[in-house]
C-alpha positions as CSV (number, residue, x, y, z in Angstrom):
1,X,61.4,-128.4,-232.0
2,X,63.1,-131.1,-233.9
3,X,64.7,-132.5,-230.9
4,X,61.5,-133.5,-229.0
5,X,60.1,-136.0,-231.8
6,X,59.2,-139.1,-230.1
7,X,58.2,-142.3,-231.2
8,X,55.0,-144.0,-229.6
9,X,57.3,-146.9,-228.7
10,X,59.2,-144.8,-226.7
11,X,56.2,-143.0,-225.5
12,X,54.5,-146.2,-224.1
13,X,58.0,-147.3,-222.8
14,X,58.3,-144.5,-220.7
15,X,54.6,-143.5,-219.8
16,X,53.0,-147.4,-219.5
17,X,53.8,-150.3,-217.4
18,X,52.0,-153.4,-216.8
19,X,52.3,-155.3,-213.3
20,X,51.6,-159.2,-212.7
21,X,48.4,-158.9,-210.4
22,X,49.2,-161.9,-208.5
23,X,52.4,-160.3,-207.5
24,X,52.3,-156.6,-207.3
25,X,48.6,-156.7,-205.4
26,X,47.7,-159.9,-203.8
27,X,50.5,-159.9,-201.5
28,X,49.3,-156.7,-199.9
29,X,45.4,-157.9,-199.5
30,X,43.6,-160.8,-197.7
31,X,40.9,-161.9,-200.2
32,X,38.9,-162.8,-196.6
33,X,39.4,-159.6,-194.7
34,X,37.3,-157.1,-196.6
35,X,38.0,-154.4,-193.7
36,X,41.7,-153.7,-191.9
37,X,39.8,-152.3,-188.9
38,X,36.8,-153.3,-186.8
39,X,35.6,-152.2,-183.6
40,X,33.2,-150.5,-181.6
41,X,33.0,-146.7,-182.5
42,X,30.5,-143.9,-181.0
43,X,27.3,-143.5,-183.6
44,X,27.9,-139.7,-183.9
45,X,31.4,-139.9,-184.9
46,X,30.2,-143.0,-187.4
47,X,27.4,-140.7,-188.8
48,X,29.7,-137.8,-189.4
49,X,32.1,-140.4,-191.2
50,X,29.4,-141.7,-193.6
51,X,28.9,-138.8,-195.0
52,X,32.4,-137.6,-194.9
53,X,32.2,-134.8,-192.6
54,X,34.8,-136.9,-190.5
55,X,37.8,-138.9,-192.0
56,X,38.8,-140.9,-189.1
57,X,37.6,-141.6,-185.4
58,X,39.1,-140.1,-182.5
59,X,38.4,-143.7,-180.8
60,X,37.4,-147.0,-181.4
61,X,37.2,-149.8,-178.7
62,X,37.9,-153.4,-179.1
63,X,35.1,-156.2,-177.7
64,X,37.1,-156.3,-174.4
65,X,36.9,-152.8,-173.7
66,X,33.4,-152.5,-174.5
67,X,32.3,-155.3,-172.6
68,X,33.4,-153.4,-169.8
69,X,31.3,-150.7,-170.6
70,X,28.0,-150.5,-168.8
71,X,24.9,-150.7,-170.5
72,X,24.4,-146.8,-170.6
73,X,27.8,-146.3,-172.1
74,X,27.6,-149.2,-174.6
75,X,24.2,-147.3,-176.2
76,X,26.6,-144.9,-176.9
77,X,28.8,-147.4,-179.5
78,X,27.7,-149.3,-182.3
79,X,30.3,-152.0,-183.8
80,X,32.0,-151.0,-187.1
81,X,34.4,-152.4,-189.8
82,X,35.8,-150.0,-192.1
83,X,39.3,-149.0,-193.7
84,X,41.5,-146.2,-193.5
85,X,40.1,-144.1,-196.8
86,X,43.7,-142.5,-197.5
87,X,45.8,-146.0,-196.6
88,X,47.4,-148.6,-198.3
89,X,44.9,-151.4,-197.9
90,X,41.7,-149.5,-198.7
91,X,43.9,-148.5,-202.2
92,X,44.9,-152.3,-202.9
93,X,41.7,-153.4,-202.1
94,X,39.7,-151.5,-204.0
95,X,42.0,-152.7,-206.8
96,X,41.3,-156.3,-206.0
97,X,37.5,-155.8,-205.8
98,X,37.6,-154.6,-209.0
99,X,40.0,-157.0,-210.6
100,X,38.0,-160.0,-209.1
101,X,34.4,-158.4,-210.6
102,X,35.9,-157.8,-214.3
103,X,37.2,-161.5,-214.0
104,X,34.3,-163.1,-213.0
105,X,32.0,-160.6,-215.7
106,X,34.5,-162.1,-218.4
107,X,34.1,-165.7,-217.0
108,X,30.6,-165.5,-217.0
109,X,30.3,-164.0,-220.7
110,X,32.8,-166.7,-222.0
111,X,31.1,-169.4,-220.7
112,X,27.8,-168.3,-222.4
113,X,29.4,-167.5,-225.4
114,X,31.2,-170.4,-225.8
115,X,29.3,-172.6,-223.7
116,X,32.1,-173.2,-221.5
117,X,33.4,-176.1,-222.9
118,X,37.0,-174.4,-223.6
119,X,37.0,-171.4,-221.3
120,X,38.9,-173.0,-218.1
121,X,39.0,-169.6,-216.0
122,X,41.6,-167.4,-215.9
123,X,44.1,-167.9,-212.6
124,X,45.2,-164.2,-210.8
125,X,48.5,-165.3,-212.0
126,X,47.5,-164.4,-215.4
127,X,46.1,-161.1,-214.8
128,X,48.1,-158.1,-215.8
129,X,47.3,-154.9,-215.2
130,X,48.4,-152.0,-217.3
131,X,49.0,-148.6,-215.8
132,X,49.3,-144.9,-217.5
133,X,51.9,-142.8,-215.6
134,X,50.9,-139.3,-216.4
């Protein structure tokens, strides 16, 4: 077992790495667009989607398609915005939202603790995310 000795430095080098938030995450999300998809979906399918009985919609209508329906057909649909729960956009958007929330909480704490005179904010390019590869 002596051959299996590993230093902490080697362990961290092989299992933990960091990325620049502004370079690795931000290019994959649109700060002004929380959801990737939007359209009119069946009310029944939306109810199933919201309680995790359905992972995706069988169909959804654009504005033009919805407007072409009769009034009776329109009652079956509702406007909805969503992300694919297993899609790349959802993952990156969740990470970005959490980082922005933590950044704001940190900013509020700094302003109340040091009076705000020394704290100039944190640009997204100064944020690093540490990832533990397990």
